[in-house]
N, C-alpha and C positions, 0 to 999 in steps of 0.2 A: 698437648692434645690437639687433634684436628677438630674442626667444627662438627663433623659427623660423630666422632667419639664423644664429644661433649653432649650432643643431643641424646646419644644412646644411654648415657648413665644418668642424665638429669630428668628426662621426660617420663612422666608416670601416668598421664591421663589418656583416655580414649584408646585403651588397649595398646599403648606404647610398650615395646618389648621389656623395658625395665619394670614398668608397672605390672605386667603379666608375670614376670619372673618373681617379683616380691610377693605377689598374691599367691602364687602356686608353691612357694617354698618357705614362707616365714610367717610366724605369728606376729601380729601388730599390737603394740601397746596402744590402746584406743581411748580409754576414758578412765578417770578416777572412780574407783568403786564407791566412794562416799557421795558422789554426785547422783547415784542411782538410789532412790528411796523406794522401799517396798510399797507397792500400791500407788506410787507417786508419778509425777509427770515424766514422760520420755525425754531423753536428751539427744540432741543432734550430734552426730559424729561425722566428720568429713574426712575421707581417706581416698587417696588416689583419684581425686576429682569427683568422687561420688558421695552422695549424702545418705546417711544411715540414721536409724534411731536405736539407741540402747535404752533398756528399761528393766526395772526389777519387779518381778511378780510378787504377789502377796506372800508367797512361801519362800522368797529370797532368791529364787533362780533369776538369771539374767537372760533376757531376750535381746536379739540383735537382728534387725531387719533393714532392708532398704527403706528409705523414708517414705517414698511414694506408695500409697495404697495400690495394690495391683488392680483394683476395680477402675476407678476414674482418676487416679493419681493424686488424690488429696493427701496432704501431709499427715503422716501418723504422729507427728508431734502434737497434733490436736486430739489424738485418740484418748478414749477413756481407758484407764488401767483398772480392770475389774475382774475378779474371779480368776486370777492367774492368766489373764488374757488382755489383749488390746482390742478395743472396739472402735472402729472408725466412726466418727460422728456424722459423716456425710450420709451413708446408707446403712450403718449398723453392722457391717461385716466384721466378724469377730475372729481373732487370730490367737491361738495358744502360744505359750512361751516357747514351745519346741517347733513352731512353724506350722502346726496343724490348723487348718481352716475349720473353725467350729460352727459358725453360723453365717448364712447369707439370707437375711430376712426378706430381701426383695426377690428371691427366686421361688416362684410358686410351685414348680414341678420338680420333684425328686431332689430336694435340697442336699441331701447327704451325698449323692453321687456328684452333684455339681461342685460341692466343696472339695472333693478330691482332685478336681481339675484346675483349681485356682493356682496360678504360678507364684506362690509365696515361698521364699526361702529363708530359713533361719540359719544364720552363720554361727558356727560353734564358738562359744565364749568360755573363758576360764579366768578366775581371779587369783592373783598372786601379788604379793608385796603392795597391796593397796591399789592395784591397777587391774582393769578388765582388759584382757587380751582377746583378740578375735582372729579367727582363721577365715580368710576371704577366698581361698582357693576352692577348686572343684574336688569332689571325692573326699576320701578320708583325710583328716588333718595330719600334717606332718608332726614330727617329734617336737614336743614342747621344749623351749630353751630353759632347761632346769639348772640355771645358775645357782650358786650357793645362796643368794639373797632371796630366791623365790619362796623358800619354805621357812624363813626366819620368823620368830615371834614379832608381833606388831611393834613393840618398843625398840626393836633392833633396826627398823627401817624408817625412812622419811622420804617421801617422793612429792615433787611439785613439777609443774610444767608451765610453759609459756609458748604461745603461738606467734611465730615470726614471719615477716613478709620477705622471705627469700626461699630459694630452692633447697630441698632437703640435703643435697650433697654438700652445700656450703656449711651447713650446721655440723655435719659429720666431720668435715675437714677441721673445723675448730677444735673438736675433741681429740683428733688424731695428731694435732700439731703441738709438739712439746717445745719447739724453738721460740714461739711467740711469748711464752709465759714470762720470761725474765724481762721482756721489753714492754709489751702492752700492759701487763699487770704489775709493773714494778712499784707503783704507788700503793697497791693493795697488799703487798707482801708483808707489811708490818703486822697485819692481823693474823698471819699464818705462823707456823712454828719454824719455818725454814727460810727466812728471807735472805740471809747471807749466802746460803748454798746456791740459791737460784740466781741471784743477781751477780755473783762474783765472776761468772763465765757466761757470756751471752751467746756463745757459738758452740752449742753442744755437738758432740760427735755421736752419731747414731750407730747402733749395732742391732741386728735383727735375729730373731729365732722364729722359723716357720712353725705354725700350729695348724691342726686340723680346723678349718673354718676361719683362719685369720693369722695373726702373728703377734708376737711379743717383741717389744722394742725398748732398748735402753737408751735414754738420752744422757750421755756421760759428760759431766762438767768437771774440769780440773780445779781443785782447791789450792790454796796458797802453799800447803804443806805437801803438794804432789799427790795427795789422795784424790779419789774420784767420788763425786756425788752422782749416784745413779737413780734416775727416775724411770722405773720400769712399768710402762703402760702396755695395754693390749688393745688391738682392734679385732673385733669378732663380727663376721658378716651378719646382717648387712649394715647395721647402724649402731652397734654396741662399742662404746669407747670406755674402757676401764682405766681410771686415772689413779696414779700413785697417791697413797694416803698423805694428807697434809701432816698428820701427827704420826711419826714413825713408831714402830713397835706396837702392833695390835691396834693401830689407829682406825678411826672411822674411814670408810672407803667411799669412793664416788664412781658412779656409772652414768654416762650420758647416752641417751637414746634419741633418735631423730626420726619421727614418724612423718612420712610424706602426706600432707593434706591435699595438695594438688601440685601443679608444676611450679608455683611461685609462693607456696606457704609450707611451713613445717611446724610440727609440735616438738619443741625441745623439752625432753624429760630429764630431770636431774634427780637421781636416786642416791641417797646416802644410806649406808648400811654398816653394821658391825657384826661380823660373823661369830664373835665370842661373848658379847655382852651388850646390854642396852647402850644406845648411842651415848657417847661420852659428853656431849654438850648439846644445847639447843641451837637451832639454826634460825636466826632472826628472820621473821616473816610478818612484818606489820600488817600486810594486806589480809592475812589469814585466809587467802583464797588459794587452794591447791592448784588451780588451773590458770592462775594469773601471777605467777611468781617463778623465778626472779623478775625484777622490773625490766620491762621492754623499753627500748629507746622511745622518746616522744617525738612525734613529727616525722620529717623526712629530710631530703637534701636541702630544702628551703631553710631549715633551722639547724642544719648539721646534726640531725637526729637528737637534738636536745643537748648537744655538747656545751659545757660551761667554760668559756674562754677565760673568765675571771679566775675560776678555780685552777685552770690550766697554767695561769701565770703565777700561781702561788705554790701549792704543794701537790697538785694533781698532774701526773704526766699526761693522762689521756683526756682529762676534762669530763670524765664520767665518774659517778660516785659509787658504783657497784661493780664488782669484778665481773659478774655475768653480763651486765649491761655493756661493758666494754666489748665482750665477744659478740654480742648481738648487733651492736652498732657497726662493727667492722664487717660482719657477714652481710648485713642489709645494705651497707654502702657499696658493696660489690655489684649491686643490681639484683633484680629478681632472679636472673640466671646468669652467673658470671661467664664471660667469654674466656675460657681457658686457652684458646688458641693464641691469645695475645700475651700470655704470661711469660715472664723471664725468671726461671727458677734457679735455686742454688742448693747447696748441700743440706741446708736447714729444712728443706721441703721433702726429704726422702721418705719420711713416714707417710706423708700425704700422697706422694707419688705411688707408693706401694699399695695404699688403700684404693686408689683409683684403678690400678691394674687389676686388683681382685674383683672390683665391681665390673669392669669391662670384661674380664674373663668369664665371670659367672653369667652375665647376660648374653654374651656371645654363645656360650655353651648351651644355654637354655634355648636360644633361637635355633640352634642346630639339633635340638632334641636330645642333647647329652646332659646327664646329671650324675652327681656323685652321691650315691645313697648311703655311704658310710656315715655312721652317727658322729656328731660333733660332741666332744666331751665337755659340755658347758660347765659342769660342776667342778672341774679341775682348774678353772681360770680364776686368777686373782692378781691384781696389780700390787706393786711393792716399791720400796725405795730404801736407800740408806747410803752410808759412807763406806767406800771400799778402800782399805789400805793400799798404798802404792804397789805392794807386792801381792795383791789379791789374785787368785787364779781365775775367777770367773764371776761375772755379775749375775749369772743366772741363779746362783744359790740364794739370791735375795727373795725370790718368789715363793720359796718354801715356807 
C-alpha cells in the first residue's frame, strides 16, 4: 500500500473520507445494553473521534446525543435523567429521548418557539444481541445488519468488548488473518477442540468466494492422510469477521467487530452465538465486566506489553496467557497506525489484502459519489469448518 492509501483507509476523525463513509453507510456497535440503566446515569461513547452520551429513559427507550449540551457545551454526562428526558444541570435545558427540546427555563420569551430552534440531534439507536447500535449518518438510517445472531434468544449469545490503543483496521486485520492462528496461538490450542488440525500445517492455502458485501474464504491445511482441514471464515464490510467455530458440527460461533473510537483506538467486540441452542459452554470472564474483557495487554513497549519471558521459556510460545491478549499485543506493537507502505507480504496475507482492497474501493466510490444500494444478505452468512476427504469436490459445501 502507498502512504496515501494507508491514510485513506485508517483515518476516521475530522470528516476524513473513511469516517464519513462509515457514518453514512453502516450501523455502529456502540455500547453494551446492560450498561444503560433505566433512569440512570448517561454513558460516554466515543466514535470517529467524537464524544456522545447514551442513556436509557425511565420507559426503557435509548437516547443517543452528542455529549456537549448545545447551549453552553457542558457535558451531558452530568445531566439528570428524569421523566424520560435529560436535563442539563448547568441551566436546566431539558431534552426528550427522541431529541425533542422540552424546556429552556432561562428563555423568558416564547419558550416553545425557542425550543424548536435548538440544534439538538438524536441519533437512531437499536438494541440487538445485547448491544446498542447507532446510526450516525444523515437522513434515514440504512438497512440494519440483520445477521442471524441479531434476533436470537438471550442465552444463545454472549458479547464482550475491549478498547485497544491501535487503529481500527489493525484490529479488523487480526480477525481476517487465518494464517497466524497456527503460529501465534499454538500454545493456546490445547484448550480448543482442533489443535492437531491447526498446527499440522502452518502454511494454509487460501481460496475465495465473492459475496455481496464481502467474501468467504477457506484456509486449507493438508493433513497427514492427504485430507484437507478447511477453516471457512467470512469478512463482511466494514468490520465483521465471522470465524470458523472451534467445535465442529453445530458448534458455538464467533464474530469479531471493530468499532473505530478515533484514529488510534478501537473497540474490539467479541460475540459468541449458537443459532440452534443455548451456548454449549460458559466463557471464562473473571472480570465480569462486559466492556473490559478479554484482557488487554498491560503497559507498552517499555515492558513489552506485559509479555512474560519466563513463561515464554517454559510452555508459552508467545509469553501471553490469553489467546485474545496475544492478538491485542501484536496489533498494538505495530504502532498506533501501522505503516503498511513498508510491509513485505506473502501468500499467507491474501485474506488481509483482499479486505484492504474492499475498504479502499468502498471509500473511493463514496468520495466519487457512487454507491451500491443493493441489499446485503446478512442473514445468509455463517462461518464453518471441517475435514474434507482428499477426493472432495468443493469446500463450499461446508457452509450449509
